[in-house]
C-alpha positions, 0 to 999 in steps of 0.5 A, spaced: 573 684 335 573 684 343 573 690 347 574 688 354 580 683 354 584 689 357 579 691 362 581 690 369 577 685 373 574 690 378 570 693 372 568 687 369 565 685 376 561 691 376 559 690 369 556 683 371 553 686 377 549 691 373 547 686 368 544 682 373 540 687 375 537 689 368 537 682 365 533 678 370 526 679 372 524 676 379 517 674 380 514 677 386 512 672 392 510 673 399 514 671 405 509 665 406 510 663 398 518 663 399 518 659 405 514 654 402 518 654 396 525 653 400 522 648 405 521 644 398 527 645 395 531 643 402 527 637 402 529 635 395 536 637 397 537 632 403 535 636 409 530 631 410 530 629 417 523 627 419 520 633 423 527 635 426 529 642 423 525 649 423 525 655 418 523 662 420 522 669 417 521 675 420 513 677 421 510 684 419 511 686 427 517 686 431 517 680 435 513 676 430 515 671 425 513 666 420 514 658 421 512 651 419 507 647 423 509 642 427 507 635 425 509 637 418 515 635 414 519 640 409 516 636 404 509 638 406 509 645 407 505 649 403 504 657 403 497 656 406 500 652 412 505 657 414 504 660 421 505 667 424 507 666 431 510 671 437 516 670 441 512 666 446 511 661 440 503 663 441 500 662 434 497 669 431 495 667 424 494 659 422 492 653 425 496 648 429 503 649 433 510 651 432 516 647 433 518 648 441 525 648 438 523 655 435 524 658 441 532 659 440 530 663 433 527 668 437 534 669 441 538 670 434 533 675 431 533 679 438 541 679 437 541 680 430 537 686 426 540 684 420 537 677 420 531 676 416 530 668 415 533 662 419 534 655 417 535 650 422 536 643 419 540 636 421 542 634 414 546 627 413 552 630 411 552 636 416 550 631 422 555 626 420 560 632 420 558 634 427 559 628 430 567 629 429 566 635 433 570 639 427 569 646 424 566 646 417 572 647 412 571 651 406 577 650 401 573 650 394 570 656 390 563 653 390 563 653 398 566 660 399 559 663 400 561 660 407 568 662 407 570 666 414 562 666 415 561 659 419 561 659 426 562 653 430 559 650 437 563 645 439 559 642 445 552 640 445 547 644 450 542 639 449 535 640 446 534 647 444 527 648 447 529 652 453 532 659 453 539 657 455 540 654 449 537 660 445 543 664 449 548 659 447 547 658 440 546 666 439 552 668 442 556 662 438 553 665 432 556 672 433 556 676 427 556 670 422 551 667 417 552 660 419 554 655 425 555 648 425 552 645 431 556 639 434 552 633 435 546 637 432 546 640 425 546 647 422 543 654 422 543 659 417 542 666 419 541 670 413 539 677 410 533 674 406 529 668 405 533 667 398 540 667 401 538 662 407 535 657 401 542 657 397 546 658 403 543 652 406 544 648 400 551 650 400 552 648 407 550 641 406 554 640 400 560 643 403 560 638 409 559 632 404 565 635 400 569 636 407 568 628 409 570 626 402 576 630 402 578 628 409 577 620 407 582 621 401 587 626 405 589 632 408 585 638 406 589 644 403 587 651 405 585 657 400 588 664 400 584 668 405 584 674 400 581 669 394 576 666 399 573 673 401 573 675 394 569 669 392 565 670 398 563 677 397 562 675 389 557 669 390 553 672 396 551 678 392 543 679 393 542 679 386 545 672 385 542 669 391 535 671 388 537 668 381 540 662 384 533 661 388 529 662 382 533 656 379 531 652 385 524 655 385 523 653 378 525 646 380 521 645 386 514 648 383 515 643 377 516 637 382 511 640 387 505 643 384 501 644 391 507 648 394 503 655 393 496 652 395 
């Protein structure tokens, strides 16, 4: 005999959230391990564009962050070759040099105390959409992680190795979790590495769906209140952790060297 058929939606949501906290065991992983896993997950998810793109996470001291070593693709990142750098991109731990374009990450971290991880990549469908100088359109439930949470920079300010680009991009991002950069790519500024990973994968899928839908007709909008509801539900921290672990299992099976 069912006991919940008349239970209000709000109560069902609360019950589901409580169960997600109690029913799932999340492995303990270091920042370096999470960044390495995310790099491999993103590579497998279509975020492969040679040496372009960066992933960073805040370091142990203010003004420091972890990032990958220049010269390595996302498919080559492992926990042992992650660097710790300061805002001047000086290496504090590790060997090699960071991507000079990491400079604009410092601007985002300075502007947003809530941001713990930044992913910037040039995946195929996002990059293709960026050439049209049109914002990302969220019109499907799965993509609502980005509903009213993706900014748009319509003009390309050039290669982001200067402070000017950092100022422009951080201002355009505002308080959003993501931004589509015209003639460039995407950026995700998330509250955790796990959230950054799943949002980045969804960003590329959303762009792909948008291009497919635009080729078939006019995209119809969803109701704002439903978009916001889905956004808040899917982006619960525990859901991001559970989703990340799914992708982590796949990455660890496919890339056994990732944690070396």
